[in-house]
N, CA, C and O atoms as CSV, one atom per row, in Angstrom:
chain,resi,resn,atom,element,x,y,z
A,1,MET,N,N,0.856,-1.175,0.000
A,1,MET,CA,C,0.000,0.000,0.000
A,1,MET,C,C,0.899,1.234,0.000
A,1,MET,O,O,1.812,1.329,0.821
A,2,ALA,N,N,0.661,2.158,-0.887
A,2,ALA,CA,C,1.468,3.370,-0.995
A,2,ALA,C,C,0.983,4.401,0.011
A,2,ALA,O,O,-0.220,4.586,0.193
A,3,ALA,N,N,1.924,5.068,0.663
A,3,ALA,CA,C,1.587,6.120,1.628
A,3,ALA,C,C,1.588,7.474,0.930
A,3,ALA,O,O,2.316,7.684,-0.040
A,4,ASP,N,N,0.764,8.390,1.432
A,4,ASP,CA,C,0.783,9.751,0.918
A,4,ASP,C,C,2.124,10.390,1.271
A,4,ASP,O,O,2.777,9.989,2.234
A,5,VAL,N,N,2.528,11.384,0.487
A,5,VAL,CA,C,3.789,12.075,0.731
A,5,VAL,C,C,3.770,12.669,2.145
A,5,VAL,O,O,2.829,13.368,2.522
A,6,GLY,N,N,4.806,12.388,2.907
A,6,GLY,CA,C,4.915,12.912,4.270
A,6,GLY,C,C,4.208,12.077,5.320
A,6,GLY,O,O,4.360,12.346,6.511
A,7,ALA,N,N,3.440,11.074,4.919
A,7,ALA,CA,C,2.716,10.227,5.871
A,7,ALA,C,C,3.552,8.990,6.187
A,7,ALA,O,O,4.367,8.559,5.371
A,8,THR,N,N,3.351,8.441,7.338
A,8,THR,CA,C,4.019,7.210,7.732
A,8,THR,C,C,3.012,6.075,7.691
A,8,THR,O,O,1.944,6.162,8.296
A,9,ALA,N,N,3.352,5.012,6.980
A,9,ALA,CA,C,2.476,3.837,6.912
A,9,ALA,C,C,2.959,2.827,7.943
A,9,ALA,O,O,4.156,2.554,8.035
A,10,LEU,N,N,2.044,2.279,8.708
A,10,LEU,CA,C,2.374,1.286,9.723
A,10,LEU,C,C,1.686,-0.029,9.393
A,10,LEU,O,O,0.508,-0.047,9.037
A,11,ASP,N,N,2.411,-1.115,9.509
A,11,ASP,CA,C,1.823,-2.438,9.339
A,11,ASP,C,C,1.381,-2.892,10.725
A,11,ASP,O,O,2.212,-3.300,11.537
A,12,LEU,N,N,0.097,-2.824,10.999
A,12,LEU,CA,C,-0.435,-3.138,12.332
A,12,LEU,C,C,-1.207,-4.448,12.349
A,12,LEU,O,O,-2.073,-4.653,13.200
A,13,ARG,N,N,-0.895,-5.327,11.417
A,13,ARG,CA,C,-1.539,-6.644,11.448
A,13,ARG,C,C,-1.220,-7.318,12.783
A,13,ARG,O,O,-0.069,-7.332,13.219
A,14,GLY,N,N,-2.247,-7.875,13.428
A,14,GLY,CA,C,-2.069,-8.536,14.715
A,14,GLY,C,C,-2.234,-7.606,15.904
A,14,GLY,O,O,-2.132,-8.051,17.048
A,15,TYR,N,N,-2.486,-6.324,15.663
A,15,TYR,CA,C,-2.682,-5.347,16.731
A,15,TYR,C,C,-4.129,-4.867,16.731
A,15,TYR,O,O,-4.855,-5.049,15.754
A,16,SER,N,N,-4.531,-4.261,17.821
A,16,SER,CA,C,-5.846,-3.618,17.890
A,16,SER,C,C,-5.632,-2.113,17.925
A,16,SER,O,O,-4.691,-1.624,18.550
A,17,LEU,N,N,-6.493,-1.400,17.264
A,17,LEU,CA,C,-6.423,0.051,17.230
A,17,LEU,C,C,-7.759,0.596,17.709
A,17,LEU,O,O,-8.816,0.162,17.251
A,18,MET,N,N,-7.707,1.543,18.626
A,18,MET,CA,C,-8.929,2.088,19.201
A,18,MET,C,C,-8.897,3.610,19.087
A,18,MET,O,O,-7.850,4.209,19.331
A,19,PRO,N,N,-9.995,4.248,18.728
A,19,PRO,CA,C,-10.018,5.717,18.703
A,19,PRO,C,C,-9.949,6.258,20.122
A,19,PRO,O,O,-10.205,5.536,21.086
A,20,GLY,N,N,-9.604,7.524,20.240
A,20,GLY,CA,C,-9.549,8.151,21.556
A,20,GLY,C,C,-10.916,8.179,22.213
A,20,GLY,O,O,-11.939,8.293,21.538
A,21,ILE,N,N,-10.927,8.075,23.525
A,21,ILE,CA,C,-12.162,8.087,24.315
A,21,ILE,C,C,-12.465,9.522,24.739
A,21,ILE,O,O,-11.558,10.268,25.111
A,22,VAL,N,N,-13.730,9.905,24.684
A,22,VAL,CA,C,-14.178,11.199,25.182
A,22,VAL,C,C,-14.805,10.967,26.544
A,22,VAL,O,O,-15.858,10.339,26.651
A,23,GLY,N,N,-14.161,11.471,27.583
A,23,GLY,CA,C,-14.670,11.340,28.951
A,23,GLY,C,C,-15.613,12.487,29.266
A,23,GLY,O,O,-15.252,13.651,29.090
A,24,MET,N,N,-16.816,12.177,29.728
A,24,MET,CA,C,-17.816,13.213,30.012
A,24,MET,C,C,-18.018,13.476,31.501
A,24,MET,O,O,-18.779,14.370,31.870
A,25,HIS,N,N,-17.346,12.709,32.361
A,25,HIS,CA,C,-17.490,12.898,33.806
A,25,HIS,C,C,-16.170,12.494,34.448
A,25,HIS,O,O,-16.024,11.373,34.935
A,26,ASN,N,N,-15.207,13.419,34.447
A,26,ASN,CA,C,-13.874,13.119,34.934
A,26,ASN,C,C,-13.510,14.013,36.110
A,26,ASN,O,O,-13.807,15.208,36.115
A,27,HIS,N,N,-12.868,13.419,37.098
A,27,HIS,CA,C,-12.405,14.162,38.270
A,27,HIS,C,C,-10.891,14.262,38.244
A,27,HIS,O,O,-10.210,13.328,37.822
A,28,LEU,N,N,-10.365,15.389,38.692
A,28,LEU,CA,C,-8.928,15.581,38.835
A,28,LEU,C,C,-8.556,15.668,40.317
A,28,LEU,O,O,-7.507,16.208,40.670
A,29,PHE,N,N,-9.409,15.144,41.165
A,29,PHE,CA,C,-9.162,15.176,42.600
A,29,PHE,C,C,-9.733,13.922,43.234
A,29,PHE,O,O,-10.416,13.141,42.572
A,30,TYR,N,N,-9.460,13.729,44.498
A,30,TYR,CA,C,-10.077,12.661,45.269
A,30,TYR,C,C,-10.560,13.254,46.584
A,30,TYR,O,O,-10.109,14.329,46.980
A,31,ILE,N,N,-11.463,12.573,47.261
A,31,ILE,CA,C,-12.046,13.086,48.504
A,31,ILE,C,C,-11.334,12.464,49.695
A,31,ILE,O,O,-11.129,11.251,49.749
A,32,VAL,N,N,-10.958,13.314,50.650
A,32,VAL,CA,C,-10.321,12.870,51.884
A,32,VAL,C,C,-11.312,13.043,53.022
A,32,VAL,O,O,-11.852,14.129,53.230
A,33,THR,N,N,-11.543,11.977,53.748
A,33,THR,CA,C,-12.413,12.032,54.927
A,33,THR,C,C,-11.538,11.808,56.161
A,33,THR,O,O,-11.198,10.668,56.477
A,34,PRO,N,N,-11.170,12.890,56.864
A,34,PRO,CA,C,-10.258,12.785,58.000
A,34,PRO,C,C,-10.800,11.876,59.106
A,34,PRO,O,O,-11.954,11.998,59.517
A,35,ASN,N,N,-9.956,10.973,59.574
A,35,ASN,CA,C,-10.283,10.072,60.683
A,35,ASN,C,C,-11.576,9.298,60.448
A,35,ASN,O,O,-12.450,9.250,61.314
A,36,LEU,N,N,-11.683,8.698,59.276
A,36,LEU,CA,C,-12.849,7.896,58.927
A,36,LEU,C,C,-12.968,6.710,59.883
A,36,LEU,O,O,-11.998,5.988,60.113
A,37,LYS,N,N,-14.156,6.517,60.432
A,37,LYS,CA,C,-14.399,5.431,61.383
A,37,LYS,C,C,-15.204,4.316,60.708
A,37,LYS,O,O,-15.710,4.489,59.600
A,38,THR,N,N,-15.314,3.189,61.378
A,38,THR,CA,C,-16.013,2.034,60.802
A,38,THR,C,C,-17.496,2.313,60.564
A,38,THR,O,O,-18.109,1.648,59.728
A,39,ASP,N,N,-18.093,3.277,61.271
A,39,ASP,CA,C,-19.499,3.616,61.045
A,39,ASP,C,C,-19.649,4.684,59.952
A,39,ASP,O,O,-20.733,5.242,59.781
A,40,TRP,N,N,-18.585,4.967,59.224
A,40,TRP,CA,C,-18.512,5.936,58.133
A,40,TRP,C,C,-18.577,7.386,58.595
A,40,TRP,O,O,-18.731,8.282,57.764
A,41,SER,N,N,-18.466,7.640,59.888
A,41,SER,CA,C,-18.393,9.021,60.358
A,41,SER,C,C,-16.933,9.482,60.259
A,41,SER,O,O,-16.016,8.661,60.239
A,42,PHE,N,N,-16.733,10.787,60.196
A,42,PHE,CA,C,-15.383,11.345,60.071
A,42,PHE,C,C,-15.401,12.765,60.601
A,42,PHE,O,O,-16.465,13.335,60.844
A,43,GLU,N,N,-14.221,13.330,60.777
A,43,GLU,CA,C,-14.102,14.705,61.247
A,43,GLU,C,C,-14.229,15.672,60.072
A,43,GLU,O,O,-13.748,15.391,58.974
A,44,SER,N,N,-14.865,16.787,60.303
A,44,SER,CA,C,-14.994,17.830,59.281
A,44,SER,C,C,-13.741,18.693,59.300
A,44,SER,O,O,-13.056,18.729,60.323
A,45,PRO,N,N,-13.418,19.373,58.245
A,45,PRO,CA,C,-14.109,19.389,56.962
A,45,PRO,C,C,-13.532,18.329,56.011
A,45,PRO,O,O,-12.419,17.837,56.200
A,46,LEU,N,N,-14.315,18.000,54.996
A,46,LEU,CA,C,-13.804,17.154,53.919
A,46,LEU,C,C,-12.788,17.967,53.113
A,46,LEU,O,O,-12.915,19.186,52.995
A,47,LEU,N,N,-11.807,17.303,52.573
A,47,LEU,CA,C,-10.841,17.968,51.699
A,47,LEU,C,C,-10.859,17.281,50.340
A,47,LEU,O,O,-11.157,16.091,50.246
A,48,VAL,N,N,-10.547,18.018,49.304
A,48,VAL,CA,C,-10.505,17.461,47.961
A,48,VAL,C,C,-9.166,17.812,47.310
A,48,VAL,O,O,-9.090,18.767,46.537
A,49,PRO,N,N,-8.109,17.049,47.613
A,49,PRO,CA,C,-6.799,17.327,47.016
A,49,PRO,C,C,-6.799,17.103,45.508
A,49,PRO,O,O,-7.296,16.093,45.009
A,50,GLN,N,N,-6.238,18.060,44.809
A,50,GLN,CA,C,-6.118,17.987,43.364
A,50,GLN,C,C,-4.969,17.043,43.001
A,50,GLN,O,O,-3.915,17.069,43.636
A,51,MET,N,N,-5.174,16.219,41.989
A,51,MET,CA,C,-4.125,15.313,41.497
A,51,MET,C,C,-3.547,15.900,40.213
A,51,MET,O,O,-3.673,15.317,39.136
A,52,THR,N,N,-2.920,17.045,40.344
A,52,THR,CA,C,-2.415,17.800,39.216
A,52,THR,C,C,-1.444,16.999,38.361
A,52,THR,O,O,-1.495,17.083,37.134
A,53,PHE,N,N,-0.581,16.240,38.970
A,53,PHE,CA,C,0.437,15.482,38.231
A,53,PHE,C,C,-0.111,14.169,37.694
A,53,PHE,O,O,0.053,13.871,36.511
A,54,SER,N,N,-0.758,13.383,38.542
A,54,SER,CA,C,-1.103,12.017,38.155
A,54,SER,C,C,-2.410,11.872,37.387
A,54,SER,O,O,-2.464,11.074,36.452
A,55,ALA,N,N,-3.459,12.598,37.733
A,55,ALA,CA,C,-4.771,12.380,37.106
A,55,ALA,C,C,-4.747,12.554,35.585
A,55,ALA,O,O,-5.250,11.679,34.881
A,56,PRO,N,N,-4.187,13.641,35.046
A,56,PRO,CA,C,-4.178,13.764,33.581
A,56,PRO,C,C,-3.426,12.624,32.893
A,56,PRO,O,O,-3.844,12.153,31.835
A,57,ARG,N,N,-2.328,12.185,33.486
A,57,ARG,CA,C,-1.544,11.090,32.910
A,57,ARG,C,C,-2.311,9.768,32.956
A,57,ARG,O,O,-2.238,8.970,32.022
A,58,ILE,N,N,-3.041,9.541,34.042
A,58,ILE,CA,C,-3.830,8.307,34.170
A,58,ILE,C,C,-4.924,8.273,33.107
A,58,ILE,O,O,-5.148,7.237,32.481
A,59,TYR,N,N,-5.605,9.397,32.900
A,59,TYR,CA,C,-6.634,9.448,31.859
A,59,TYR,C,C,-6.035,9.176,30.487
A,59,TYR,O,O,-6.597,8.405,29.709
A,60,LEU,N,N,-4.891,9.804,30.179
A,60,LEU,CA,C,-4.245,9.557,28.882
A,60,LEU,C,C,-3.861,8.093,28.728
A,60,LEU,O,O,-4.074,7.501,27.670
A,61,ALA,N,N,-3.299,7.508,29.777
A,61,ALA,CA,C,-2.887,6.101,29.715
A,61,ALA,C,C,-4.084,5.187,29.472
A,61,ALA,O,O,-3.939,4.124,28.867
A,62,GLY,N,N,-5.257,5.589,29.936
A,62,GLY,CA,C,-6.469,4.799,29.739
A,62,GLY,C,C,-7.152,5.052,28.402
A,62,GLY,O,O,-8.191,4.455,28.121
A,63,GLY,N,N,-6.589,5.926,27.574
A,63,GLY,CA,C,-7.138,6.169,26.243
A,63,GLY,C,C,-8.028,7.391,26.128
A,63,GLY,O,O,-8.585,7.643,25.060
A,64,VAL,N,N,-8.179,8.164,27.209
A,64,VAL,CA,C,-9.009,9.374,27.157
A,64,VAL,C,C,-8.209,10.475,26.472
A,64,VAL,O,O,-7.155,10.878,26.963
A,65,THR,N,N,-8.709,10.962,25.339
A,65,THR,CA,C,-8.025,12.022,24.603
A,65,THR,C,C,-8.742,13.368,24.707
A,65,THR,O,O,-8.156,14.411,24.418
A,66,THR,N,N,-10.005,13.343,25.119
A,66,THR,CA,C,-10.795,14.548,25.348
A,66,THR,C,C,-11.633,14.296,26.588
A,66,THR,O,O,-12.183,13.209,26.760
A,67,MET,N,N,-11.732,15.308,27.460
A,67,MET,CA,C,-12.509,15.101,28.675
A,67,MET,C,C,-13.174,16.384,29.136
A,67,MET,O,O,-12.754,17.490,28.796
A,68,ARG,N,N,-14.223,16.199,29.919
A,68,ARG,CA,C,-14.920,17.299,30.583
A,68,ARG,C,C,-14.830,17.045,32.080
A,68,ARG,O,O,-15.271,16.009,32.579
A,69,THR,N,N,-14.254,18.005,32.783
A,69,THR,CA,C,-14.208,17.846,34.231
A,69,THR,C,C,-15.604,18.043,34.794
A,69,THR,O,O,-16.460,18.650,34.150
A,70,THR,N,N,-15.830,17.537,35.976
A,70,THR,CA,C,-17.168,17.584,36.566
A,70,THR,C,C,-17.229,18.510,37.760
A,70,THR,O,O,-18.042,18.316,38.664
A,71,GLY,N,N,-16.402,19.482,37.767
A,71,GLY,CA,C,-16.272,20.398,38.885
A,71,GLY,C,C,-14.828,20.363,39.330
A,71,GLY,O,O,-14.215,19.297,39.386
A,72,SER,N,N,-14.293,21.501,39.640
A,72,SER,CA,C,-12.885,21.592,39.968
A,72,SER,C,C,-12.684,22.284,41.293
A,72,SER,O,O,-13.527,23.062,41.741
A,73,VAL,N,N,-11.563,21.994,41.912
A,73,VAL,CA,C,-11.144,22.779,43.061
A,73,VAL,C,C,-10.005,23.700,42.640
A,73,VAL,O,O,-9.695,24.664,43.340
A,74,GLU,N,N,-9.393,23.414,41.521
A,74,GLU,CA,C,-8.374,24.246,40.913
A,74,GLU,C,C,-8.529,24.076,39.402
A,74,GLU,O,O,-9.065,23.067,38.943
A,75,THR,N,N,-8.070,25.039,38.643
A,75,THR,CA,C,-8.114,24.864,37.197
A,75,THR,C,C,-6.702,24.759,36.651
A,75,THR,O,O,-5.832,25.555,37.002
A,76,LEU,N,N,-6.479,23.786,35.799
A,76,LEU,CA,C,-5.178,23.547,35.185
A,76,LEU,C,C,-5.175,23.941,33.728
A,76,LEU,O,O,-4.177,23.742,33.036
A,77,LYS,N,N,-6.269,24.494,33.248
A,77,LYS,CA,C,-6.443,24.714,31.815
A,77,LYS,C,C,-5.299,25.506,31.181
A,77,LYS,O,O,-4.829,25.128,30.108
A,78,SER,N,N,-4.841,26.577,31.799
A,78,SER,CA,C,-3.800,27.387,31.168
A,78,SER,C,C,-2.492,26.609,31.040
A,78,SER,O,O,-1.810,26.731,30.023
A,79,ASP,N,N,-2.127,25.815,32.044
A,79,ASP,CA,C,-0.909,25.015,31.957
A,79,ASP,C,C,-1.046,23.897,30.929
A,79,ASP,O,O,-0.080,23.560,30.245
A,80,ILE,N,N,-2.230,23.328,30.819
A,80,ILE,CA,C,-2.473,22.272,29.828
A,80,ILE,C,C,-2.405,22.864,28.424
A,80,ILE,O,O,-1.737,22.317,27.546
A,81,ASP,N,N,-3.099,23.986,28.215
A,81,ASP,CA,C,-3.096,24.629,26.894
A,81,ASP,C,C,-1.699,25.083,26.484
A,81,ASP,O,O,-1.381,25.104,25.295
A,82,ALA,N,N,-0.852,25.449,27.466
A,82,ALA,CA,C,0.516,25.889,27.174
A,82,ALA,C,C,1.464,24.710,26.963
A,82,ALA,O,O,2.643,24.909,26.671
A,83,GLY,N,N,0.957,23.484,27.109
A,83,GLY,CA,C,1.789,22.306,26.904
A,83,GLY,C,C,2.678,21.961,28.082
A,83,GLY,O,O,3.600,21.158,27.941
A,84,LYS,N,N,2.421,22.553,29.247
A,84,LYS,CA,C,3.232,22.278,30.438
A,84,LYS,C,C,2.864,20.965,31.114
A,84,LYS,O,O,3.670,20.398,31.852
A,85,LEU,N,N,1.647,20.477,30.866
A,85,LEU,CA,C,1.183,19.225,31.470
A,85,LEU,C,C,0.656,18.300,30.388
A,85,LEU,O,O,-0.131,18.729,29.544
A,86,PRO,N,N,1.075,17.032,30.394
A,86,PRO,CA,C,0.451,16.093,29.462
A,86,PRO,C,C,-0.963,15.803,29.937
A,86,PRO,O,O,-1.173,15.397,31.081
A,87,CYS,N,N,-1.915,16.010,29.067
A,87,CYS,CA,C,-3.307,15.856,29.466
A,87,CYS,C,C,-4.162,15.720,28.226
A,87,CYS,O,O,-3.790,16.215,27.162
A,88,PRO,N,N,-5.304,15.055,28.343
A,88,PRO,CA,C,-6.254,15.073,27.228
A,88,PRO,C,C,-6.708,16.511,26.963
A,88,PRO,O,O,-6.558,17.383,27.819
A,89,HIS,N,N,-7.259,16.747,25.785
A,89,HIS,CA,C,-7.923,18.037,25.560
A,89,HIS,C,C,-8.989,18.153,26.645
A,89,HIS,O,O,-9.719,17.194,26.896
A,90,ILE,N,N,-9.087,19.305,27.287
A,90,ILE,CA,C,-9.961,19.407,28.446
A,90,ILE,C,C,-10.958,20.552,28.310
A,90,ILE,O,O,-10.583,21.686,28.011
A,91,ASP,N,N,-12.228,20.240,28.533
A,91,ASP,CA,C,-13.288,21.231,28.666
A,91,ASP,C,C,-13.435,21.396,30.165
A,91,ASP,O,O,-14.071,20.577,30.828
A,92,VAL,N,N,-12.854,22.445,30.692
A,92,VAL,CA,C,-12.740,22.558,32.147
A,92,VAL,C,C,-13.976,23.200,32.768
A,92,VAL,O,O,-14.471,24.229,32.311
A,93,THR,N,N,-14.448,22.559,33.814
A,93,THR,CA,C,-15.549,23.080,34.613
A,93,THR,C,C,-14.946,23.882,35.754
A,93,THR,O,O,-13.953,23.469,36.353
A,94,GLY,N,N,-15.540,25.019,36.053
A,94,GLY,CA,C,-15.018,25.865,37.127
A,94,GLY,C,C,-15.220,25.234,38.489
A,94,GLY,O,O,-15.798,24.154,38.612
A,95,PRO,N,N,-14.734,25.926,39.512
A,95,PRO,CA,C,-14.960,25.424,40.864
A,95,PRO,C,C,-16.450,25.223,41.105
A,95,PRO,O,O,-17.283,25.980,40.607
A,96,TYR,N,N,-16.767,24.193,41.875
A,96,TYR,CA,C,-18.164,23.932,42.213
A,96,TYR,C,C,-18.817,25.202,42.754
A,96,TYR,O,O,-18.179,25.987,43.455
A,97,LEU,N,N,-20.081,25.395,42.425
A,97,LEU,CA,C,-20.853,26.507,42.967
A,97,LEU,C,C,-21.633,25.953,44.150
A,97,LEU,O,O,-22.396,24.999,43.996
A,98,GLU,N,N,-21.451,26.531,45.310
A,98,GLU,CA,C,-21.997,25.979,46.547
A,98,GLU,C,C,-22.757,27.047,47.312
A,98,GLU,O,O,-22.495,28.241,47.168
A,99,GLY,N,N,-23.681,26.610,48.108
A,99,GLY,CA,C,-24.462,27.519,48.929
A,99,GLY,C,C,-23.666,28.047,50.113
A,99,GLY,O,O,-22.438,27.967,50.134
A,100,ALA,N,N,-24.374,28.584,51.094
A,100,ALA,CA,C,-23.719,29.208,52.250
A,100,ALA,C,C,-23.003,28.192,53.122
A,100,ALA,O,O,-22.062,28.542,53.835
A,101,THR,N,N,-23.438,26.930,53.075
A,101,THR,CA,C,-22.800,25.899,53.887
A,101,THR,C,C,-22.369,24.753,52.982
A,101,THR,O,O,-22.921,24.557,51.899
A,102,SER,N,N,-21.373,24.000,53.443
A,102,SER,CA,C,-20.888,22.881,52.653
A,102,SER,C,C,-20.060,21.951,53.524
A,102,SER,O,O,-19.492,22.362,54.536
A,103,TYR,N,N,-20.001,20.689,53.112
A,103,TYR,CA,C,-19.100,19.748,53.750
A,103,TYR,C,C,-17.660,20.028,53.330
A,103,TYR,O,O,-16.720,19.641,54.024
A,104,PHE,N,N,-17.490,20.701,52.192
A,104,PHE,CA,C,-16.169,20.904,51.600
A,104,PHE,C,C,-15.656,22.306,51.888
A,104,PHE,O,O,-16.281,23.294,51.504
A,105,ILE,N,N,-14.536,22.389,52.552
A,105,ILE,CA,C,-13.964,23.688,52.913
A,105,ILE,C,C,-13.429,24.434,51.687
A,105,ILE,O,O,-13.349,25.662,51.707
A,106,GLN,N,N,-13.061,23.718,50.626
A,106,GLN,CA,C,-12.425,24.357,49.480
A,106,GLN,C,C,-13.402,24.934,48.462
A,106,GLN,O,O,-12.979,25.638,47.545
A,107,MET,N,N,-14.681,24.659,48.597
A,107,MET,CA,C,-15.647,25.183,47.637
A,107,MET,C,C,-16.052,26.599,48.023
A,107,MET,O,O,-16.237,26.892,49.205
A,108,PRO,N,N,-16.192,27.494,47.016
A,108,PRO,CA,C,-16.655,28.845,47.343
A,108,PRO,C,C,-18.091,28.800,47.869
A,108,PRO,O,O,-18.944,28.125,47.293
A,109,HIS,N,N,-18.350,29.497,48.929
A,109,HIS,CA,C,-19.696,29.583,49.523
A,109,HIS,C,C,-20.213,30.997,49.291
A,109,HIS,O,O,-19.587,31.969,49.713
A,110,PHE,N,N,-21.349,31.109,48.622
A,110,PHE,CA,C,-21.856,32.414,48.217
A,110,PHE,C,C,-22.716,33.070,49.289
A,110,PHE,O,O,-23.522,32.426,49.960
A,111,LYS,N,N,-22.510,34.381,49.425
A,111,LYS,CA,C,-23.333,35.171,50.333
A,111,LYS,C,C,-24.659,35.537,49.681
A,111,LYS,O,O,-25.704,35.555,50.332
A,112,ASP,N,N,-24.597,35.833,48.362
A,112,ASP,CA,C,-25.783,36.290,47.642
A,112,ASP,C,C,-25.549,36.133,46.139
A,112,ASP,O,O,-24.516,35.620,45.707
A,113,ALA,N,N,-26.532,36.586,45.352
A,113,ALA,CA,C,-26.448,36.430,43.897
A,113,ALA,C,C,-25.273,37.216,43.315
A,113,ALA,O,O,-24.643,36.751,42.365
A,114,GLU,N,N,-24.969,38.372,43.849
A,114,GLU,CA,C,-23.840,39.164,43.344
A,114,GLU,C,C,-22.515,38.441,43.568
A,114,GLU,O,O,-21.635,38.478,42.708
A,115,ASP,N,N,-22.372,37.802,44.689
A,115,ASP,CA,C,-21.177,37.014,44.980
A,115,ASP,C,C,-21.042,35.871,43.960
A,115,ASP,O,O,-19.951,35.617,43.451
A,116,ALA,N,N,-22.141,35.194,43.671
A,116,ALA,CA,C,-22.142,34.115,42.677
A,116,ALA,C,C,-21.795,34.663,41.291
A,116,ALA,O,O,-21.004,34.058,40.567
A,117,ARG,N,N,-22.377,35.795,40.922
A,117,ARG,CA,C,-22.140,36.421,39.618
A,117,ARG,C,C,-20.654,36.748,39.449
A,117,ARG,O,O,-20.072,36.467,38.401
A,118,GLN,N,N,-20.046,37.335,40.469
A,118,GLN,CA,C,-18.641,37.699,40.387
A,118,GLN,C,C,-17.745,36.465,40.246
A,118,GLN,O,O,-16.768,36.486,39.497
A,119,THR,N,N,-18.075,35.409,40.956
A,119,THR,CA,C,-17.284,34.181,40.884
A,119,THR,C,C,-17.379,33.555,39.498
A,119,THR,O,O,-16.362,33.171,38.921
A,120,VAL,N,N,-18.589,33.449,38.960
A,120,VAL,CA,C,-18.775,32.878,37.621
A,120,VAL,C,C,-18.048,33.730,36.576
A,120,VAL,O,O,-17.368,33.189,35.704
A,121,ASN,N,N,-18.186,35.032,36.656
A,121,ASN,CA,C,-17.526,35.908,35.688
A,121,ASN,C,C,-16.004,35.783,35.768
A,121,ASN,O,O,-15.326,35.763,34.741
A,122,TYR,N,N,-15.473,35.700,36.978
A,122,TYR,CA,C,-14.032,35.563,37.169
A,122,TYR,C,C,-13.512,34.322,36.440
A,122,TYR,O,O,-12.548,34.414,35.679
A,123,TRP,N,N,-14.139,33.165,36.664
A,123,TRP,CA,C,-13.657,31.920,36.067
A,123,TRP,C,C,-13.959,31.858,34.573
A,123,TRP,O,O,-13.154,31.320,33.812
A,124,ALA,N,N,-15.083,32.388,34.138
A,124,ALA,CA,C,-15.397,32.394,32.700
A,124,ALA,C,C,-14.369,33.226,31.939
A,124,ALA,O,O,-13.975,32.866,30.830
A,125,ASP,N,N,-13.938,34.325,32.524
A,125,ASP,CA,C,-12.918,35.165,31.894
A,125,ASP,C,C,-11.568,34.457,31.788
A,125,ASP,O,O,-10.697,34.901,31.040
A,126,ARG,N,N,-11.385,33.370,32.520
A,126,ARG,CA,C,-10.125,32.620,32.513
A,126,ARG,C,C,-10.235,31.306,31.749
A,126,ARG,O,O,-9.373,30.437,31.885
A,127,GLY,N,N,-11.280,31.153,30.953
A,127,GLY,CA,C,-11.373,30.011,30.060
A,127,GLY,C,C,-12.246,28.865,30.526
A,127,GLY,O,O,-12.374,27.869,29.815
A,128,VAL,N,N,-12.847,28.975,31.692
A,128,VAL,CA,C,-13.750,27.922,32.158
A,128,VAL,C,C,-14.985,27.937,31.261
A,128,VAL,O,O,-15.522,29.002,30.958
A,129,THR,N,N,-15.434,26.752,30.837
A,129,THR,CA,C,-16.525,26.678,29.865
A,129,THR,C,C,-17.822,26.129,30.437
A,129,THR,O,O,-18.849,26.151,29.758
A,130,SER,N,N,-17.799,25.637,31.669
A,130,SER,CA,C,-19.035,25.160,32.290
A,130,SER,C,C,-18.895,25.238,33.807
A,130,SER,O,O,-17.794,25.355,34.344
A,131,PHE,N,N,-20.024,25.172,34.471
A,131,PHE,CA,C,-20.058,25.235,35.939
A,131,PHE,C,C,-20.995,24.157,36.454
A,131,PHE,O,O,-21.922,23.736,35.762
A,132,LYS,N,N,-20.741,23.720,37.674
A,132,LYS,CA,C,-21.595,22.724,38.312
A,132,LYS,C,C,-22.118,23.294,39.622
A,132,LYS,O,O,-21.352,23.581,40.542
A,133,ALA,N,N,-23.439,23.454,39.690
A,133,ALA,CA,C,-24.061,23.852,40.957
A,133,ALA,C,C,-24.114,22.604,41.826
A,133,ALA,O,O,-24.647,21.574,41.413
A,134,TYR,N,N,-23.568,22.697,43.016
A,134,TYR,CA,C,-23.468,21.525,43.877
A,134,TYR,C,C,-24.633,21.502,44.850
A,134,TYR,O,O,-25.762,21.790,44.452
A,135,MET,N,N,-24.397,21.172,46.100
A,135,MET,CA,C,-25.479,21.035,47.082
A,135,MET,C,C,-25.664,22.353,47.833
A,135,MET,O,O,-24.848,23.268,47.718
A,136,ASN,N,N,-26.729,22.429,48.588
A,136,ASN,CA,C,-26.971,23.573,49.485
A,136,ASN,C,C,-26.985,24.905,48.754
A,136,ASN,O,O,-26.577,25.924,49.310
A,137,ILE,N,N,-27.447,24.901,47.527
A,137,ILE,CA,C,-27.446,26.132,46.748
A,137,ILE,C,C,-28.872,26.433,46.295
A,137,ILE,O,O,-29.635,25.521,45.976
A,138,THR,N,N,-29.216,27.685,46.268
A,138,THR,CA,C,-30.558,28.092,45.868
A,138,THR,C,C,-30.474,29.002,44.631
A,138,THR,O,O,-29.431,29.589,44.344
A,139,ARG,N,N,-31.570,29.100,43.927
A,139,ARG,CA,C,-31.630,29.977,42.749
A,139,ARG,C,C,-31.264,31.411,43.132
A,139,ARG,O,O,-30.569,32.087,42.374
A,140,GLU,N,N,-31.711,31.878,44.272
A,140,GLU,CA,C,-31.452,33.260,44.694
A,140,GLU,C,C,-29.951,33.527,44.839
A,140,GLU,O,O,-29.489,34.637,44.578
A,141,ARG,N,N,-29.197,32.513,45.254
A,141,ARG,CA,C,-27.756,32.690,45.454
A,141,ARG,C,C,-26.963,32.639,44.154
A,141,ARG,O,O,-25.812,33.072,44.121
A,142,THR,N,N,-27.553,32.122,43.091
A,142,THR,CA,C,-26.731,31.869,41.896
A,142,THR,C,C,-27.206,32.552,40.625
A,142,THR,O,O,-26.572,32.374,39.585
A,143,GLN,N,N,-28.264,33.306,40.648
A,143,GLN,CA,C,-28.704,33.939,39.416
A,143,GLN,C,C,-27.648,34.920,38.962
A,143,GLN,O,O,-27.401,35.936,39.613
A,144,SER,N,N,-27.020,34.603,37.822
A,144,SER,CA,C,-25.970,35.474,37.307
A,144,SER,C,C,-26.329,35.923,35.915
A,144,SER,O,O,-27.264,35.412,35.299
A,145,GLY,N,N,-25.582,36.875,35.432
A,145,GLY,CA,C,-25.836,37.432,34.115
A,145,GLY,C,C,-25.337,36.560,32.980
A,145,GLY,O,O,-25.568,36.894,31.817
A,146,ARG,N,N,-24.654,35.443,33.271
A,146,ARG,CA,C,-24.099,34.598,32.205
A,146,ARG,C,C,-24.929,33.382,31.997
A,146,ARG,O,O,-24.612,32.557,31.140
């Protein structure tokens, strides 16, 4: 079989070839429950450490070439776009939108709709393309202009 000029032809007989996977619900963090007991109780607050180094590499190793995060505690988009981190193409979701109270200390807790509006605008201006309203949140706290 003749290859086009500049193309590389590979003889892959005996191999399997799979297209890249598009992940629609991917996390770049894990949940820490301090002093978890056998009855599933733990000390507050919950923490969500970001796996900045390992998570993107694990997704790539598993065949994920495009992904959508499902809420973030940090955004890596600028470093990924600059080629500083190996990662699938990422549609990054901004930090979770949370009400006045939360189990998670790292999530922004809104005082009112203006607070929510400013937070959404801040992250949208930095390339975030979607947001996830989490628990304990009301329409009054999150109505924004975007």
